[in-house]
C-alpha positions in Angstrom: -8.7 19.2 -21.8 -11.6 21.6 -22.2 -13.8 18.8 -23.5 -13.0 16.7 -20.5 -13.7 19.6 -18.1 -16.9 20.5 -19.9 -18.0 16.8 -19.8 -17.3 16.6 -16.1 -19.2 19.8 -15.3 -22.1 18.7 -17.5 -22.3 15.3 -15.7 -22.2 17.0 -12.3 -25.0 19.4 -13.4 -27.2 16.6 -14.5 -26.5 14.7 -11.3 -27.6 17.7 -9.2 -30.7 18.2 -11.3 -31.6 14.5 -10.9 -31.2 14.6 -7.2 -33.5 17.5 -6.5 -37.0 16.8 -5.4 -39.9 19.2 -5.9 -41.7 19.7 -2.6 -45.3 20.9 -2.6 -45.6 21.1 1.2 -45.1 24.1 3.2 -41.5 25.2 3.8 -41.3 24.1 7.4 -42.3 20.5 6.7 -39.6 17.9 6.1 -42.1 15.2 5.0 -41.7 14.3 1.3 -44.5 15.0 -1.2 -46.6 12.0 -2.2 -48.7 12.5 -5.3 -51.4 10.0 -4.1 -51.8 11.7 -0.7 -52.4 15.4 -1.0 -52.0 16.3 2.6 -48.8 15.0 4.3 -50.7 14.8 7.7 -52.7 11.9 6.2 -49.5 10.0 5.5 -48.9 7.1 8.0 -45.7 6.8 9.8 -44.8 3.7 7.8 -45.3 5.5 4.5 -43.4 8.6 5.8 -40.4 6.6 6.8 -40.4 4.4 3.7 -40.6 7.5 1.5 -37.6 8.9 3.4 -35.8 5.6 3.0 -36.4 5.6 -0.8 -35.1 9.2 -1.2 -32.0 8.6 0.9 -31.3 5.3 -0.8 -31.6 7.1 -4.2 -29.2 9.8 -3.1 -26.7 7.3 -1.9 -26.7 5.4 -5.2 -26.4 8.6 -7.1 -23.4 9.7 -5.0 -21.8 6.2 -5.3 -22.3 6.0 -9.0 -21.1 9.6 -9.6 -18.1 9.1 -7.4 -17.1 5.9 -9.2 -17.5 7.5 -12.6 -15.4 10.5 -11.5 -12.7 8.3 -10.1 -12.6 6.3 -13.4 -12.4 9.5 -15.4 -9.6 10.8 -13.2 -7.6 7.6 -13.7 -8.3 7.7 -17.5 -7.1 11.3 -18.0 -3.9 10.8 -15.9 -1.0 11.4 -18.4 0.8 8.2 -19.5 4.2 10.0 -19.8 4.2 11.3 -16.2 7.6 10.9 -14.6 8.0 11.2 -10.9 11.8 11.3 -10.7 13.0 13.5 -13.6 10.2 16.1 -13.6 7.6 17.0 -16.3 6.6 19.9 -18.4 3.8 22.3 -17.4 1.1 20.7 -19.5 1.8 17.2 -18.1 1.8 18.6 -14.5 -1.4 20.5 -15.1 -3.1 17.3 -16.5 -1.8 15.3 -13.6 -3.1 17.8 -11.1 -6.5 17.9 -12.8 -6.6 14.1 -12.8 -5.8 14.0 -9.1 -8.5 16.5 -8.2 -11.1 14.6 -10.2 -10.1 11.3 -8.5 -10.1 12.8 -5.0 -13.6 14.3 -5.7 -14.8 10.9 -6.8 -13.5 9.2 -3.8 -15.0 11.9 -1.5 -18.4 11.4 -3.2 -18.2 7.6 -2.7 -17.4 8.1 0.9 -20.2 10.7 1.2 -22.7 8.0 0.2 -22.1 6.0 3.3 -24.1 8.2 5.7 -27.0 8.1 3.3 -27.0 4.3 3.2 -26.9 4.3 7.1 -29.8 6.8 7.3 -31.8 4.8 4.8 -31.4 1.6 6.9 -32.4 3.5 10.0 -35.5 4.8 8.3 -36.4 1.3 7.2 -36.1 0.1 10.8 -38.2 3.0 12.1 -40.9 2.2 9.5 -41.3 -1.3 10.9 -41.4 0.0 14.5 -43.8 2.9 14.8 -46.3 4.3 17.2 -49.7 5.1 15.8 -53.4 5.4 16.7 -55.3 2.3 16.1 -59.1 1.7 15.9 -60.6 -0.6 18.5 -64.1 -1.2 19.7 -63.5 -3.9 22.2 -64.2 -3.1 25.9 -64.8 0.6 25.4 -68.0 2.5 26.1 -70.2 3.5 23.2 -69.4 7.2 23.6 -65.7 6.7 24.2 -63.0 7.3 21.7 -62.5 4.3 19.4 -58.8 5.1 18.9 -56.0 4.1 21.2 -52.3 4.7 20.9 -50.5 1.5 20.2 -47.0 0.3 19.4 -46.8 -1.4 16.1 -44.1 -4.0 15.4 -44.0 -5.3 11.9 -41.8 -8.3 11.3 -41.2 -9.1 7.6 -41.3 -12.9 7.0 -40.1 -13.0 3.5 
């Protein structure tokens, strides 16, 4: 029982460590750090939303995989000699309780991945429809600003 508990805690620790992202921006910024673009203000809206999509999608897959694994472990450690009608000894009850807790935690983690998938999809849609400044030189005076605000709609064709 101690080995199983230790293994579950070790797995959860590695899952948390894998899911953490080092941010080199200031603490008020919610934009992710991109190693190719040193300043997050230089990041375009498309890149920003696609980076958010990738991070949310990764978090969703980690939650789904971790929850599925925890549920399988919970089912595997459930005692074979458990008897609902006639009762059980303390060790069997304890093992069944631990198994139920692990299964419920796994199911909760799998359900918790759903909002991350939804948010990932919304960020993908926002990336394809973004407002940004665009360069233009047509019909503007020579001294005027060459940038105008435009609505960009990107339709992927393949």
